[in-house]
BABABA-353137 format. One record per residue: residue in three letters; x, y, z of N, C-alpha, C, O, CB in turn. Coordinates in nm, 2 decimals. Each point is the difference from the previous one (the first is absolute). Glycine has a CB too. Example, Ala and Ser with C-alpha at 12.3 -4.5 7.8 and 13.67 -1.06 7.14 Angstrom:
BEGIN
res, n.east, n.north, n.up, ca.east, ca.north, ca.up, c.east, c.north, c.up, o.east, o.north, o.up, cb.east, cb.north, cb.up
ALA, 1.32, -0.57, 0.78, -0.09, 0.12, 0.00, 0.09, 0.12, 0.00, 0.10, 0.00, 0.07, -0.29, -0.12, 0.05 $
SER, 0.15, 0.23, -0.19, 0.09, 0.11, 0.00, -0.08, 0.11, 0.08, 0.05, 0.11, 0.01, 0.07, -0.17, -0.23 $
END
This chain:
BEGIN
res, n.east, n.north, n.up, ca.east, ca.north, ca.up, c.east, c.north, c.up, o.east, o.north, o.up, cb.east, cb.north, cb.up
MET, -0.06, -0.85, 2.78, 0.13, 0.08, 0.02, 0.10, -0.06, -0.09, 0.07, 0.06, -0.07, -0.12, -0.01, 0.31 $
ASP, 0.03, -0.21, -0.23, 0.09, -0.06, -0.09, 0.01, 0.04, -0.15, 0.10, 0.02, -0.06, -0.12, -0.18, 0.21 $
CYS, -0.13, 0.16, -0.20, -0.01, 0.05, -0.13, 0.04, 0.14, -0.03, 0.05, 0.03, -0.12, -0.22, -0.18, 0.12 $
ILE, 0.16, 0.24, 0.08, 0.03, 0.16, -0.01, 0.18, -0.03, -0.03, 0.05, 0.03, -0.11, -0.28, 0.13, 0.32 $
ILE, 0.29, -0.22, -0.13, 0.15, 0.00, 0.02, 0.04, -0.09, -0.13, 0.11, 0.03, -0.04, -0.10, -0.02, 0.33 $
ALA, -0.08, -0.09, -0.35, 0.01, -0.07, -0.13, -0.01, 0.05, -0.12, 0.06, -0.03, -0.10, -0.13, -0.11, 0.22 $
ASP, -0.03, 0.25, -0.11, -0.01, 0.08, -0.09, 0.09, 0.12, -0.04, 0.03, 0.05, -0.11, -0.22, -0.13, 0.16 $
MET, 0.24, 0.13, 0.09, 0.12, 0.09, -0.01, 0.14, -0.06, -0.05, 0.08, 0.06, -0.07, -0.19, 0.07, 0.25 $
MET, 0.12, -0.24, -0.13, 0.13, -0.03, -0.03, 0.00, -0.15, -0.09, 0.04, -0.10, 0.06, 0.04, 0.25, 0.17 $
PRO, -0.11, -0.16, -0.36, -0.04, -0.11, -0.07, 0.16, -0.10, -0.01, 0.12, 0.03, 0.03, -0.35, 0.13, -0.20 $
ALA, 0.17, -0.30, 0.14, 0.13, -0.08, 0.01, 0.10, 0.04, -0.15, -0.06, 0.04, -0.11, -0.09, -0.27, 0.26 $
SER, 0.27, 0.23, -0.13, 0.07, 0.06, -0.10, 0.10, -0.16, -0.02, 0.04, -0.07, 0.09, -0.07, 0.40, -0.02 $
HIS, 0.05, -0.33, -0.21, 0.10, -0.10, -0.05, 0.15, 0.05, 0.00, 0.10, -0.08, -0.02, -0.28, 0.01, -0.13 $
ILE, 0.19, 0.19, 0.17, 0.14, 0.04, 0.01, 0.06, -0.02, 0.15, -0.07, -0.01, 0.10, 0.03, 0.19, -0.30 $
HIS, 0.18, -0.20, 0.19, 0.06, -0.02, 0.12, 0.03, 0.12, 0.08, 0.04, 0.10, -0.06, 0.03, -0.29, -0.05 $
TYR, -0.09, 0.19, 0.26, 0.01, 0.12, 0.06, 0.14, 0.07, -0.02, 0.02, 0.12, -0.01, -0.20, -0.22, 0.17 $
LEU, 0.28, 0.02, -0.17, 0.13, 0.06, -0.04, 0.01, 0.08, -0.12, 0.07, 0.10, -0.01, 0.01, -0.27, 0.12 $
VAL, -0.16, 0.11, -0.21, 0.01, 0.07, -0.13, -0.08, 0.14, 0.05, 0.05, 0.11, -0.03, -0.06, -0.35, -0.16 $
ILE, -0.10, 0.24, 0.25, -0.07, 0.10, 0.02, 0.09, 0.12, 0.06, 0.02, 0.11, -0.05, -0.22, -0.28, 0.09 $
PHE, 0.26, 0.13, 0.07, 0.08, 0.09, 0.11, 0.13, 0.06, -0.12, 0.03, 0.12, -0.01, -0.08, -0.30, 0.29 $
ALA, 0.11, 0.08, -0.35, 0.10, 0.02, -0.11, -0.05, 0.14, -0.09, 0.07, 0.09, -0.02, -0.02, -0.38, 0.02 $
ARG, -0.16, 0.27, -0.03, -0.05, 0.11, -0.09, -0.05, 0.11, 0.09, 0.02, 0.10, -0.06, -0.08, -0.25, -0.12 $
LEU, 0.01, 0.16, 0.28, -0.01, 0.12, 0.07, 0.09, 0.08, 0.03, -0.01, 0.12, 0.00, -0.13, -0.20, 0.05 $
PHE, 0.26, 0.00, 0.01, 0.13, 0.04, 0.03, 0.07, 0.09, -0.11, 0.05, 0.11, 0.02, -0.05, -0.31, 0.12 $
GLY, 0.00, 0.13, -0.26, 0.05, 0.05, -0.13, -0.06, 0.12, -0.03, 0.07, 0.09, -0.03, -0.04, -0.30, -0.05 $
ALA, -0.18, 0.22, 0.10, -0.06, 0.12, -0.06, 0.03, 0.15, 0.10, 0.01, 0.11, -0.04, -0.21, -0.30, -0.06 $
ILE, 0.23, 0.10, 0.25, 0.02, 0.12, 0.08, 0.12, 0.06, -0.03, 0.01, 0.12, -0.01, -0.12, -0.19, 0.18 $
VAL, 0.21, -0.02, -0.21, 0.15, 0.02, -0.02, 0.01, 0.11, -0.13, 0.07, 0.10, -0.01, -0.01, -0.37, 0.11 $
CYS, -0.14, 0.23, -0.19, -0.01, 0.07, -0.14, -0.05, 0.15, 0.03, 0.05, 0.10, -0.03, -0.11, -0.32, -0.12 $
GLY, -0.05, 0.20, 0.21, -0.08, 0.15, 0.03, 0.10, 0.08, 0.10, 0.03, 0.12, -0.02, -0.30, -0.21, 0.01 $
GLY, 0.31, 0.05, 0.08, 0.11, 0.07, 0.08, 0.12, 0.06, -0.07, 0.04, 0.12, 0.01, -0.11, -0.27, 0.16 $
LEU, 0.13, 0.05, -0.26, 0.13, 0.06, -0.10, -0.07, 0.12, -0.10, 0.06, 0.11, 0.00, 0.08, -0.38, -0.01 $
ILE, -0.22, 0.24, -0.05, -0.06, 0.10, -0.06, -0.04, 0.13, 0.08, 0.03, 0.10, -0.06, -0.09, -0.29, -0.09 $
GLY, 0.00, 0.22, 0.28, -0.04, 0.08, 0.08, 0.14, 0.08, 0.03, 0.01, 0.12, -0.03, -0.22, -0.27, 0.12 $
PHE, 0.33, 0.07, -0.04, 0.12, 0.05, 0.02, 0.09, 0.07, -0.12, 0.06, 0.11, 0.01, -0.08, -0.30, 0.16 $
GLU, 0.00, 0.11, -0.28, 0.04, 0.09, -0.10, -0.06, 0.12, -0.05, 0.08, 0.08, -0.05, -0.01, -0.27, 0.00 $
ARG, -0.21, 0.23, 0.06, -0.07, 0.07, -0.03, 0.04, 0.12, 0.10, 0.03, 0.11, -0.05, -0.20, -0.28, -0.05 $
GLU, 0.17, 0.15, 0.24, 0.05, 0.08, 0.10, 0.15, 0.07, -0.02, 0.03, 0.12, 0.03, -0.19, -0.28, 0.12 $
ALA, 0.24, 0.06, -0.20, 0.14, 0.05, -0.03, 0.00, 0.07, -0.10, 0.07, 0.10, 0.02, 0.03, -0.26, 0.05 $
ARG, -0.15, 0.16, -0.17, -0.04, 0.10, -0.15, -0.09, 0.13, 0.04, -0.02, 0.10, -0.08, 0.01, -0.34, -0.08 $
HIS, -0.05, 0.23, 0.25, -0.10, 0.14, 0.07, -0.11, 0.00, -0.10, -0.07, 0.10, -0.03, 0.27, 0.10, 0.13 $
CYS, -0.22, -0.34, -0.17, -0.12, 0.00, -0.09, -0.10, -0.10, 0.04, 0.01, -0.12, 0.01, 0.13, 0.18, -0.19 $
PRO, -0.26, 0.03, 0.22, -0.12, -0.10, 0.03, -0.05, -0.06, -0.11, 0.02, 0.03, -0.12, -0.08, 0.09, 0.29 $
ALA, -0.01, -0.21, -0.13, -0.12, -0.04, -0.11, -0.07, 0.08, -0.09, -0.06, 0.08, 0.08, 0.04, -0.21, 0.07 $
SER, -0.02, 0.16, -0.26, -0.06, 0.10, -0.06, -0.13, -0.04, 0.02, -0.02, -0.10, 0.07, 0.19, 0.18, -0.23 $
CYS, -0.27, -0.03, 0.11, -0.17, -0.02, 0.04, -0.03, -0.09, -0.12, -0.11, -0.07, 0.01, 0.04, 0.31, 0.11 $
ARG, 0.16, -0.23, -0.24, -0.04, -0.09, -0.12, 0.06, -0.13, 0.04, -0.06, -0.10, -0.02, 0.06, 0.29, -0.17 $
ALA, 0.11, -0.21, 0.25, 0.04, -0.12, 0.05, -0.11, -0.08, 0.09, -0.06, -0.11, -0.03, 0.29, 0.23, 0.03 $
LEU, -0.24, -0.05, 0.10, -0.12, -0.06, 0.11, -0.13, -0.05, -0.04, -0.07, -0.08, 0.06, 0.17, 0.24, 0.09 $
MET, -0.15, -0.07, -0.28, -0.13, -0.04, -0.06, 0.03, -0.13, -0.08, -0.09, -0.08, 0.01, 0.00, 0.34, -0.04 $
SER, 0.18, -0.30, -0.02, 0.02, -0.09, -0.08, 0.02, -0.11, 0.09, -0.07, -0.10, -0.03, 0.16, 0.24, -0.15 $
LEU, -0.01, -0.14, 0.32, 0.00, -0.08, 0.08, -0.15, -0.07, 0.04, -0.01, -0.12, 0.01, 0.22, 0.26, 0.04 $
MET, -0.29, -0.05, -0.03, -0.13, 0.02, 0.06, -0.10, -0.07, -0.09, -0.10, -0.06, 0.04, 0.16, 0.28, 0.07 $
SER, -0.03, -0.22, -0.25, -0.08, -0.02, -0.13, 0.02, -0.18, -0.05, -0.08, -0.06, -0.07, 0.13, 0.35, -0.01 $
ALA, 0.09, -0.35, 0.15, 0.02, -0.10, -0.03, -0.07, -0.13, 0.06, 0.03, -0.12, -0.04, 0.16, 0.26, -0.01 $
END
């Protein structure tokens, strides 16, 4: 069982505070973009979504 858990969560040299700060920043930026699109009544186009999926 320990081997399975070790494979799912490999050791990282990045401090947990940095990981959570990046995750929080991504959530905030995504929320701001979503709020701006809602305010302008302009949903993301199919082309914009496809470019995100191919990146």
